[in-house]
N, C-alpha and C positions, 0 to 999 in steps of 0.2 A: 131577837135576831142579832146575830153577831156581825159587827161591822167588818168589811173587808180589811185585811191587814191587822186585825186586832186579836190574832190567835196567840197561843202560848209563846211563840218565838218573839212576838211583839211585846209581851208582858215583861220580858227580861230587860227591856230598855227603860222601864218606868223609873223616873227619878224619885228619890225619897227626900230630897232637899231642894230648896230654891237657890242653893249655892251661896254666893256672896251678897245676895239681897234678901235678907230675912226680915220682913217688915215688922213682925211681932217682936223681934229681938231688939229693935232700935229703941233708944231711950228718948226719942223725940218724934214720936209718930205723927203728932199734929203738925210739927214743922215740916216733916217729910211730905205729908199730903199737900200742904200749902206750896212747898217747893215744886212738886210735880205740877200743880195747877199753874203757878207762875211761869214755869218753863214752857208748858204747853201753850199758854196764851201769848207769851212773848214771841214765839216763833211760829205761830199758827199760819200766818200768810206764807212764810218760807216753806213750812211743812206741806201746805196745800200744793205749792208749786212742785215740790219733790214728788209727791204722790201722783200728780197729774203727769209729770214727765215720765214716771215709771210705768204709767199705763192704766191707772184706776179709771173705771168707767161707771156711769150712772146705774147700770143694771147689774153690776157685779155682785156675786156672792163673795164677801170679804172675810178674811181671817186675820185677827189681831192677836199676836203672841205677847202676853204680858200686858194686859189692858190696864192693870191697876184700877183706880177709881173711875176711869172712863173719860178723862179729859181729852185724850186723843180719839177715843171711840166716837165722841161727838163729831169731830172733824171727818172721820171715815164715813160716818152715817150721812153727813152732809154731802160728801163727794159721791156716794153710791146710794142716792135716795130711792131708787127703784129696785134695789137689790136686797141683800141681807148682810148682817154683820154677826160673825161668830167671834165673841170676845173670850179669850182663854186667859185665865188668871188663877194661880194656885191658892192665893190668900182669900179666905172667905170674907173677911171684914172689908177688904178693898172691893171685891166683886159685888158685895151688897150695895155699894154706893153707885154702881154703874147706871142703873135706870134713871136716877135723879140727875145725873150729869150728861145724859144724852137727851138733848132738847127735843129732837124729832127722830124717832127710830126709822130705819129704812122700811120700805113698803112690805118686804117679805120677812121682816122681823129682826129684832135684836135678841141674840141668843147667847146668854152668859154660860160659860162652862168652867167649873172649878176643876182644873186639870193642869198637867205639866205639858210643856211644849214638845216633849219627845214621846208622848202617848196621847195624841189628839183623839178625842171622841167623835171623830168625823169619818165618813166613808171615803174610800178611794175616789179620786177625781170628782170632788164635790165643791171645789173652791176655784174661783177665778183669779183672786188677787190676795196674796199674803203679805203681812207687814209685821216687822219686829223692830222696835225703836228702843235703843239703849237697853236691850234685854240680854243679848247673847254674851255680853261681857261678864254677866253674873252666873251663867249656866255651866254646871259641870257637864262636860261632854257636849259642847254646842253642835258638833257635827251631827249628832243624833237628832237634834231639833231641825236642822236644815234638811236632813234626809226625810223627816216626817212631814215637813211642809211640802216637799217634792211629791210625796205619796198622795196627799190630799188635793193637790192641784189638778185641774183639768188640763188636757193637752192645750198648749198655747197660753196657759196661766203664767202669772208672773209673781215672783217673790222679791220684795224690796226690804233690805236690812239697813238700818242707820245705826251706827255705833261709834264709840270712842276709840282713840288710840293715843295714849299718853305721850308717845313720841312726837306728837304734833302740838303739844302744849308749850306756849312761850310766855314767860314773864320777863320783861326787859325794862330796867336792869333786873337781874335775878334777885330773888328774895329767899334767904336761907330757910325761913319758916315754911315757905311754900314747897321748897325742895324736900324738906323733911316730911311734910304732910303727904306729898306725892309718893315718895319712896316707901313710907310706912304703910300707906293705904294699899299700894301695889302689893306689898308683901302679905298684908293681912288678907286682901282679896284673893290672892293666889292660894293661900292655905285653905280658904273656904271654897275653892273650886272656880274662882273667877279669873278673868284675864283682862287687865287694863290695856293690853296691846292687841285686842281682838280685831280691830278695824282692818289692819293690813292682811289678816288671815281669811277674811270673809270671801274674797274672790275664789281662792283655792277650795274652800269648803263648798261653795256652790258648784264648782266644776266637779268636785268629788261626788256630790249628790246626784249629778246627772244633768244639771242645768246647762243650757247653751246660751249664747248671746249674753254672756256675763259682762256687765259693765261696772266700772268703779270710778268714782270721782271723789274729790275731797272738797268740802265746803268750809270756808273760813268763817269764824266768829271772832270778832274783835271788840275791844273796849271802846273803839271809836264808832261802832255801829249799834251795839246793844247797851241798854242800861247796865251799869256795872253790877248792880245787885243781882240781876238775872244771870249775867255771865259768871259771877262768883258762885252762885248756887249750882249752875251747870257744871262748873269745873271742880269746885271744892266742897260744895254743900254735902253731898253724900259721903265724900271721903272724911270730912270732919266728923260726921255722925258715926262712921265706922270706927273711928279712933277714940270716940267718947271724950271724957274729961281731960285726956292728955293734950288736947288742942284747945286753945282759947280762940275759937272761931270768930267771936264777935270782935275781939281786938285785932285779929288778923284782917278781917273785913274792913274795919274802920281805917286801919293804916293804909291798906291797898287802895281803898276808895278815895282817900285824901290824895294819894299820889296820882291816881288816874285823873281826878278832877283838876289837879294842878298841872297836868301834862308832864309829870315826872316819870310816868310808867305806862308802858303798853302791855296789854294782856291779849293774847290771841290763842286760838285753838283750831285744829282741823277735825272735822267729823267725816267719817267715811260713809258714802252712800253707794250701796252695791245692789245691783238687781240682776236677776237671771230669769230665763224663760224655760218652761217645760216644752219640749218639742211636740209638735202636733203629730 
């Protein structure tokens, strides 16, 4: 049986690339997996508050775009224990890790899907709550993903997107090596279809897709609140991997960590949290 919305016109949207996040192409896959785990664990309480504020409920059928190995999937399952979780991830190796990282699947099931976000293998109006976390910055044509989430949401359903915007990253005093890493990574990511300034564009994308009650806020992360190793990995870990051996990431981290520990440097960043609702 063909799913609603999955006809020939829909096929034209299918991505052939994961854009600027190609896990298989990274030369430090083990580090990247651990980085994702540390990032998820360090902000788990904060993320739970974000999700509750956005409207996730215990009985919801939940969609996660870009589940990776499942570290955030575990939290979504915990917050919707009586519902279901549809975890969408294009990378087979990451998706294979999902079941072992979700401690207690929701009552109506954990459903892994090897798929792209702009061609969801789900029926129209089958989801209550959608979530995309640091994903849309990597996607070529992110509007198509937002449109597709709108399609699969039930009337009254909510989509919440959390993502970066490099315009909100502050290192004070400035560090030339950080500036070089940021600018180089922005350029490389752009050539691969990504957008390091996606955060500010998300409200417009949601309105364009048809969402109403669109809300946007910026959450701050600082070196006075988070362990610096976690913050470094959030802000620069992926960028350093993207640039490969041209960056001495360990030396940069050690120097910055020493400055932060001595009170000589403040590091801060803003993360966009944007939600929208499908009209009833």
